N, C-alpha and C positions, 0 to 999 in steps of 0.2 A: 418278555426275553428275547432276545435276538437267537439265531441258531445258532449263531457260534457261541455263545455263551450257556448253552444247554448240555449236559451229560448225555451222550447217547446211549441207550438200552438196548436192548435185543430184539432184532426185526418183529413184526409178529408174523404170526402162523400167517399162509397166505388160505390155506384150507379154512381154515377157521375165521379171517374176514369175511370170505364168500360166503361163508352160511350165514352171516350175518347180514347181510344186504339185501335188501327186499327187491324195488323194482330196481331194475338196471338199464336204466336212463342215467345220463349225468345229473339230474335233478335227484334222483333215488340213489344212487351212493352216495352222493355228497351230502344227503339226509341221515344215510344211516351210520357213514363214518361220524360225522357231525356226534349224533348223538353217543356213539358209542367215548368218542372221545369227553365230551361233557360230562356223561357217566362214571369218568375214568374207569372202563374197561381197556381202555385204551391211552397210557400213561403217558405225559409228557418226555419226549426222550426216544420213546417208540421210532422204529425205524420203518417205513412203509413201504411195501411192494413197490417197486417199478411200473408205471404206464402200461408198459410192455405185458409185463407179468400178470398182473391183475385184470388187463382185458382179455388175454388167451384165457384166462383160469373163467371171466365172466360169459366168455362168447359173444362180446361185444367190440366194436374199433376202439384203438386205442384214443382215438379223438375225444371219444365220450369221457374214456377215465382220465383224460388231462383238463376237459372242461370242468369234470366233477373239483380234480385236482385245487383248479383256479377258484372256483368259487368257497373251496377250503383256505385257499390262500388269502384270498380278500377279505374272508372274516377272521382273518389274524388265529386260525386253530392248527396252520402247519404250514412249514419254509422248506427249503428246497437249499442242502450246501453245497459245495462244487466236487466235495468227496463222499458226502455222509447222504447223500439221497436226499428222501423227501421224510421229513422228521416234524412230529407231533411238538407242537408248542404249548405252552400254558395257554388254557382258554383265558381270552380275554375276560377283566372283570365285567359284568352286568350288575343291573340295581337291585338283586335278590342275593347276589353274592359276598362272601364272608369280606372279601378284601373291597368292596365299593361301600360297607356299610358306613353309613355317616351319622349316627343317630334316628330312633325310634319316627321322629317326625318326618322320615322320609319314608318309610315302609306304609303302606295301606293295610290297616291293623281293623280297617271300622266298615269299608263299603262292598270286601270282597272282590274287588277286581283282578280280572288276570293278569298273571306276570309275562309281562312283553316277551321277554327271555325267552317265553315259553309256546307262544304262537309261533304257528306254522308260518313260513315266506308268503307273500301274495302274488310275486311278480309273474308266473306262471297261470296263477290262477287266472290274474285281472286278464295277462294274454289271451288265456282261450276264451273268457269272456266278448271280447272284442269282437269275436266272426259270430256272436248271435247276430239273430234275423231283428233286422230294423222293420219294425211297423209303424205306421200312418199313426194310429190310436195307440192302445197299449194292455195288453192282456194280462191280467192278475199273477200269474206267474207263469214261468217259460214254463218249454215242456223239457226240459234236459234237467232243472230243477224238480221236477214233479215225478221222474223219473228217477232220480237221484236218492229221492227221499221215500219211495213210497215202498221198497224190501225193507227200512227200517221202521215203517208204520206200525204203534200196537195195536188197531183195529183196522179194518177196512172202509176208506175214504169215499164215500160217493163224491166228493169235488172237494176243490184245495185253493189256497188263496196266502198271498203273502205280505207282512206287515215290516215297518222300518224300526225291526227289532225285538225283543220278548217284552218289554215294557209296552210298547207300542198295540204287539199283541194282544195282550191280557186286555190291555185298553178296551181296545176295538169288540175285542170280544163280550166282555161284561155290558159296553154300552150297548151291545144291538142285543141284547135279552134279557137287561135290564134299564128302567127308566127313573129318573130323579124320585127318590120317594120309594124305591119299592127296595124289597129284601134281599141280600141276598145269606146262604149258608156259607159261611167261610173257616176254612181251619185255622186254629189258633194253638200255639202262637203264629205268623206267619211272615214272612217280606214285608219290611213296614211298608217298602216302597209299591205292596201291591197294596194296604190299606190306605196307601196316600190316594191311589188312584179313584180309588172307590169311594174315598172321604169328598177328592173334588168333583167326582159325579157325582156327589150328592145321593151314593146308594147306599143303603143301612146295614148293616151286616148281625147275622147270629152267628155268636164262635160257636165253632166245632173244636170238643178240646182232642189234643193226640196222646198217644203215647206212641213209644218207642216203633210200633208196625204203621204209623200214620191215625187219620182221625178215628177216633171211638163211634164206631157203629151207635153205641148209645147216646153217644151224644150227638149224633148226626140225628136219629129220631128228635131228640128233646127238640132239636134245634128247628125243625118241621114243623111244629106247631106255629110259627111265627110266617107261615104262608112266605117262604120264600122263593124266589121265579127262579134261582137257579143256585146249584152247590160249585163251587170252588177250592181245586187242591192240589198239592203237588205231588207227583204221581212217586219220583225218586230224586236224592240228593235235597230234602226239601228244605230248606231256609226260614228261620234258624236252627231247626233240631239236628238234620242230615239224616234222616231217614229215607230209605224210599219203601214204597206200600207193596207186600207180597201179594202175590195171588189167593190166599187165604183169606186176608181181609176186603181185597176187593169184591170177593162174592161176599161177604157181611154186609159189605155197603151197598152191592146191587139189591139184597133182598131189602135194607131199610128202604130202598128208592124205587124200588118194583113197582109198585100202586099208588105213585106219586108222578106225575106230569109236570118234572122240572127238568129243566137243562142242568148239563154237567160241562164244565169246564175244567179241562185239566192243564194243567201247566208243567211242561219239564225245559226249566230253565237252564239245567247246564247241560242238557243234548247229549252228543258223543262221546264227553268227557266223561260221563259217566258211568261205571261198572257195571252197575245192577239191572237186568232186564228192564226194557221198556214195559208198562202194563196200562191197562185203560180200562173203564167197564164200558165199553165201547161193544163189547161182545153181549154183554148181559143187557143192556139197554138201548138197543138200535134207535137208531135216529133221533137220539137226544145226547151225544155227547161229541164236544167239540176238543179239541186235543188240539194244543197250542207248544211249539217246541221252537226255543230259542239257541242259535248255534253263535249268540255273541262270544260268548266266554271262551267256547274253543277254539274260535278263529278271528275275534277281536271287533270291535266296534265298529269298523270303517266297513264293512262289508253291510252292515243295519238288516242282518240275515231274521229271520222267523218264519216260521210256514205252520200256517195252520192247515187241518184237515177235518172230515169230517161229514155229515149227513149235508147235502144239498141245500137243503131249506137253509139251516144255520149258519153255513158258510155263505148263501147268499144273502144273509142279514148284515155279516160283516163286511162284505163287499160294498153293500148301501148304506153302512155305517162310513166305510173307509173312504169312500167316493174321489175323482181327482183330486191334483193338487200336490202338498206338500210330501203327503204321507205315500206317493207313487214311489215304486222299488223299481232303480234303475233294473233293466236287462242285463245290463252289462254286469254288473253285479251278481247278479241270480245265477247265469250260467258262470261266474265266477267260484260261487258257494257250491255250483253243484260240481266243478272241477276236483274242490277241494271233498267234497263228499267219496266222490271216488275213484281218487287219486293214492295209490298203494302207497307212497312215499310219506303223503301225509297221513295216512292212517299210521302210520308206525312213528310218527313223530306226536302225533295225540295217544298214544299209549304209553310212549315214554312221557309226555307230560303228564299225563294222568297220574304215574307210578311218582312222578317228582310233588306233586300236589297232595300225593296221600303218603309220604314220606313227611313231609310237613303237617299235614295238620296230627298225623300218630305222634309226630317231636315233639309237638307243644300239649298235647293231652298228655304225654308221658310224663312230661315236665312237669305238667300241673297235678298229675297226679303224684309223683314226689312231695306236692309242698300240700297235699291233704287234701285238693279240688278233684273230685270225679267229674270232669267233661267227656265224656263218651267222643272216639273220633269213627263215625259213622261215616259220612262221604260230603262232597263238596269243599267250597273253600272257607269256611268257616266254624268255629267251634261255639256251644250254647253251655258257658260257664256260671256256675251259681256260685252269688255272691249274699252276703247280707245284706246289706242295703246298696241300691244302685248309686243313687246320685253321690255318696261320698265316695264311694268306689271311683266313679268316672272323674270327679274333682281330683281325687289323689295321683290318680294315672293322670290328668293331663298335668301338674304340677309338675311333671317329670317328661314333658311332652311325648308322650305316649296318649293319642285317641283312638277308641273302641268303640263301639256301637253300645247302645242302650237297649236292655232285653224289654225296657216297656216301650217301646215303638213299635214293639212284636206284636200289640196287645191291641183290641179294640178297645178293652175298658181297663179296669184296673188290675194287675198279674196278681196272683196268689204268693208267688214267691218271685224276687230279684235275681237276676241273670245278667250278663255280658255277654255281646256278640260280636268276636274276636277273631277278622279275618287271617286268614294260616294263608293263601294263594304266594302271597308277595314275602313270607317269614324269608331270613338268609340260612343258607344249609351251613349253617357254623351251630353245632350242639352247644356253644358254650354262651352265645348269645340268646337261643331259645331257651336255656336254664334262667338266663339271668330276665329272660323278659316275665317266664313263669314266676320267678322270685317276688320280681316287682306285682305281680296283679297280684300273687297271694299277701303282700304287706299292705296293698291299697285296701284290700279285703277283708284284712284283720284276720287271715291266716298262718298262723305261725311255720307251718310245712316242719319236713325230716331236718330243713338243712337250718332253722331259725328264720 
């Protein structure tokens, strides 16, 4: 919509706007105002302060605000009229907005990928990364990245290394401690890709059932009878159940493992997007816990970012498993990731993205509840949806152009009950569309629901 066609509302309060701006750089101002516009807190037609007025209130140069306004103008979020000043425009339609919806076949309901419109921009991060020190050989992790991740690490780490994404990090960790034919204790249900990694590596699984607090201590004790060389579990935003392991459960699991000399591999796949605190068995089991954190969901797949930290002996085994070659991680991309982890404006964007993901997850959970289906909205980018029969439900949904994940792929063996894994990260922000999806899922699953 052109600026001249948009009815102008009252100007935004200068003090109100200043109180919601974090980092006082051009990028920080643009990121904060962009979030306010996209969240609807500053509606279309709102008149923004003049460059000089906002610069004076923020104690920055007018050039800083002019550059921020230029970035917002390039994004199609603001326009400038001859007499009305700078006006907020209708946000451009994104892939996950209601206006851009063109069928469920265009929405990721299966894999749990992040919404591209909620990823932070990479321009400044990459620009910061190019200034990294060039080395003749290669160091596993840059000094900047190690310094950026260390304050948020859930356990003291003797050593660190890097992997090309979360899947690669878990693969390296598992292959570093388990050989073909070995057994690992693995929470169940779990992420399908994790089971695929172990199968391709010819590593056997002793399943450990979960409840709403994580792996069950009694189930872990039973799995130890299979003499596993490692225990692998997700610490928070677990795929597919969505739980985060609380400190009390950590203590119970540590008690089960205290007299068994096996390695623990902890997977933190959601990383900085998770709202639950990061926890670890490392304090109770020193020298035995390798923590693997992926940043791909938060920052996008392009940075190929995953950090592993823990005992020096375990990290060294991962490094030997990794070796030089295709798995080598660019130092430029590592320092770009370090920039994003320490940048205040990016932190604010991640906070808003986390809120948006939560809203979408809760919206579908509530819509399913209205149809008589209980799919708790815990955390993450998917819901675990109970159904009477998996194959029949998947086929019925596919006939409507809807592709979701089958719960059976989350189990090493035959599951005792049927579920779907429905990704929520790219759901449209339109309640009517979400309600339609819930009704179609309910009908495909044989539920009548409250609306028939």
